[in-house]
C-alpha positions in Angstrom: 99.9 42.3 -73.2 96.5 43.7 -72.7 93.9 43.1 -70.3 91.5 41.6 -72.6 94.0 39.1 -74.0 94.8 37.9 -70.2 90.8 37.2 -69.8 90.8 35.2 -73.1 93.8 33.2 -71.9 92.3 32.4 -68.7 89.0 31.2 -69.8 90.8 28.7 -72.2 93.1 27.3 -69.7 89.9 26.6 -67.4 88.1 24.9 -70.4 91.2 22.6 -70.7 91.1 21.6 -66.9 87.3 20.8 -66.9 87.5 18.5 -69.7 91.2 17.1 -69.4 92.4 13.9 -67.5 92.2 15.7 -63.9 88.4 15.7 -64.0 86.5 13.7 -61.1 83.7 12.8 -63.2 83.3 9.3 -64.6 81.8 9.6 -67.9 80.5 6.1 -68.0 78.7 6.4 -64.7 77.3 9.8 -65.6 75.5 8.2 -68.5 74.2 5.6 -66.7 72.6 7.7 -64.3 71.1 9.8 -66.9 69.8 6.7 -68.5 68.3 5.5 -65.5 66.6 8.8 -64.5 68.1 8.4 -60.9 69.7 11.7 -60.7 67.7 15.0 -59.6 67.1 16.9 -62.3 67.5 14.4 -65.1 66.5 16.1 -68.1 66.5 13.0 -70.8 63.7 10.7 -71.5 62.7 8.1 -68.5 63.9 11.3 -66.0 62.8 11.3 -62.3 59.5 12.4 -63.0 58.6 8.9 -64.7 60.9 6.4 -62.5 62.8 5.2 -65.5 60.3 4.3 -67.8 58.7 6.9 -70.5 55.2 6.3 -71.8 55.6 9.3 -74.1 53.0 12.2 -74.4 51.5 10.5 -77.5 50.3 7.4 -75.6 46.4 7.3 -75.1 45.1 8.1 -71.5 48.6 9.5 -70.3 49.4 8.7 -66.7 47.1 7.7 -64.1 47.0 7.4 -60.4 50.7 7.0 -59.1 51.9 7.2 -62.5 50.4 4.3 -63.8 50.7 4.0 -67.6 47.5 3.5 -69.8 47.8 -0.5 -69.8 47.2 -0.4 -66.1 44.1 1.0 -66.2 40.7 -1.1 -65.7 37.6 -0.4 -68.1 34.2 -1.7 -68.0 35.0 -4.5 -70.5 38.0 -6.1 -68.4 36.0 -6.0 -65.2 32.5 -7.4 -66.5 32.6 -11.1 -65.2 35.7 -10.8 -63.3 36.4 -10.1 -59.5 35.8 -7.1 -57.5 38.1 -4.5 -59.0 37.7 -2.0 -55.8 40.8 0.2 -55.5 42.3 -0.5 -59.1 43.0 2.6 -61.3 40.5 3.7 -63.6 40.4 6.5 -66.1 37.1 7.8 -66.8 35.8 9.9 -64.0 32.0 8.8 -63.2 32.2 5.8 -65.3 29.9 3.1 -63.9 29.7 -0.5 -64.8 28.9 -4.0 -63.5 31.1 -6.7 -62.4 30.5 -10.4 -61.5 32.1 -13.8 -60.5 30.2 -16.9 -59.8 27.6 -16.0 -57.3 29.1 -12.7 -56.5 28.4 -9.5 -58.2 28.3 -5.6 -57.7 28.1 -2.1 -59.1 31.1 -0.1 -59.4 32.0 3.6 -60.1 35.3 5.4 -61.4 35.9 8.1 -58.4 39.4 9.8 -57.8 41.1 7.8 -60.4 40.0 4.2 -58.7 37.1 1.8 -59.1 34.6 2.3 -55.8 31.9 -0.2 -55.2 28.6 1.2 -55.0 26.5 -1.8 -54.2 27.3 -5.6 -53.3 25.5 -9.0 -53.8 27.2 -12.0 -52.0 24.5 -14.2 -53.8 23.1 -15.7 -50.9 19.2 -15.7 -50.8 16.9 -14.0 -48.4 15.0 -16.1 -46.2 11.3 -16.7 -47.4 8.6 -15.6 -44.9 7.1 -19.2 -45.0 9.1 -22.5 -43.8 10.1 -24.3 -46.9 8.1 -27.6 -47.6 10.6 -30.7 -46.4 12.1 -31.9 -49.6 11.6 -28.6 -51.5 14.5 -28.2 -53.8 17.3 -25.9 -52.3 20.8 -25.3 -53.9 23.7 -24.4 -51.5 26.2 -23.5 -54.2 25.9 -19.8 -53.5 25.7 -20.5 -49.6 22.4 -20.5 -47.8 21.3 -18.2 -44.9 20.3 -19.7 -41.5 16.5 -19.4 -41.4 14.5 -20.0 -38.1 10.7 -20.9 -38.3 8.1 -21.8 -36.0 6.3 -25.2 -37.1 3.5 -27.3 -36.0 4.5 -31.1 -35.2 2.6 -33.9 -33.8 4.3 -32.6 -30.3 3.1 -29.1 -30.9 4.8 -26.0 -32.1 8.5 -26.0 -32.3 11.1 -23.5 -33.4 13.5 -24.9 -36.1 16.3 -23.9 -38.3 15.9 -25.0 -41.8 18.6 -26.9 -43.6 19.6 -27.8 -46.9 20.2 -31.6 -46.8 20.7 -34.4 -49.3 16.9 -34.7 -49.5 16.3 -30.9 -50.2 15.1 -28.6 -47.4 14.9 -30.3 -43.8 13.5 -29.2 -40.7 15.2 -31.0 -38.0 12.3 -31.0 -35.5 12.9 -32.6 -32.0 9.5 -34.1 -32.4 10.0 -37.9 -32.9 7.3 -38.6 -35.7 6.8 -41.9 -37.0 7.0 -40.9 -40.6 6.6 -44.3 -42.1 3.1 -44.3 -40.6 1.8 -41.9 -43.2 0.3 -43.6 -46.2 -0.2 -40.5 -48.6 1.9 -37.3 -49.7 -0.6 -35.1 -48.3 -0.5 -36.6 -44.6 3.5 -36.9 -44.9 3.8 -33.2 -46.4 1.8 -32.0 -43.3 4.6 -33.1 -41.1 7.6 -30.8 -41.2 10.0 -34.0 -40.1 9.2 -36.1 -43.1 9.4 -36.3 -46.7 7.6 -38.1 -49.5 10.2 -39.8 -51.3 10.4 -42.4 -54.5 13.2 -44.6 -55.2 15.4 -44.7 -58.4 14.8 -48.2 -58.7 11.1 -47.6 -59.2 8.3 -49.1 -57.3 5.9 -47.1 -54.9 6.6 -43.9 -52.9 7.0 -43.9 -49.2 7.3 -41.5 -46.4 10.3 -41.3 -44.3 12.1 -39.2 -41.9 14.2 -36.3 -43.8 17.5 -36.7 -42.0 20.4 -39.0 -43.2 21.3 -41.9 -41.0 24.4 -44.0 -40.0 24.2 -47.8 -39.2 22.4 -48.3 -35.8 21.2 -44.9 -35.5 17.6 -45.6 -36.7 14.3 -46.5 -34.6 13.2 -49.9 -33.8 11.9 -51.6 -37.2 13.9 -49.4 -39.2 17.3 -50.0 -40.8 19.7 -47.4 -42.2 19.5 -48.1 -46.0 21.6 -46.5 -48.9 19.0 -45.7 -51.8 19.0 -43.7 -55.0 16.7 -40.9 -55.1 15.7 -37.7 -57.3 16.8 -34.7 -55.2 15.4 -32.4 -57.7 12.0 -34.0 -57.1 12.3 -36.4 -54.3 8.8 -38.0 -55.3 10.0 -38.9 -58.4 10.4 -42.7 -59.4 13.2 -42.4 -61.8 16.6 -40.5 -61.6 17.8 -40.3 -65.1 18.2 -36.7 -65.2 19.0 -36.1 -61.5 20.1 -38.7 -58.7 21.8 -39.1 -55.5 22.8 -41.8 -53.2 21.5 -41.2 -49.7 21.4 -43.3 -46.5 17.8 -43.0 -44.9 15.9 -45.0 -42.1 13.5 -47.3 -44.0 11.3 -50.0 -42.6 12.9 -53.3 -42.3 
């Protein structure tokens, strides 16, 4: 027998041993490993480069940060009117847009594959330079700042923090003014402790202390009374469009 024929016979025997019943490889487990892409160097769809999920080369956008697919990207249309997408993946480098949610809003820009906040507004208004008038309309829905002012009272100058209360802005000064003694809107408005109000039941306007009360807390000659007022315009004598019940110290 020639040497070449011996080589051929040896090769054939090796092939039989590799594919025969003596193989240590389980065909079923081998196919599962390939399908899941768990094995190193898996070459089929969903191999180790895609963590077991293939998006294909024809999908728009391809893979994003952290191998996110195109459906994981947020564009401007999706974030407008929503919450802050800070850190969420984006696709178009340099793209800028706005987002907003209730009172809060901001400007964002796509940078290095993720949204980055450029500017932010928490919706809380700035303090005005001048103290608001007692009873002026205030809206605390977005939150209100703590604003400190120096105001003139019948007892002298006093520093006070403006507050948004049931009867609009109030300036809770320490001076114990007798607001009910003021008979006009002008004299009432000159005292920061007081507010010129009208009752939803009609009648006439009157000047009262701009502070809610509880039974027994009012000064002598006054009683804590629940009444309907117009918080949009405390001096109004009707509450058809805007009304609220508050407890105020009124003359007995």
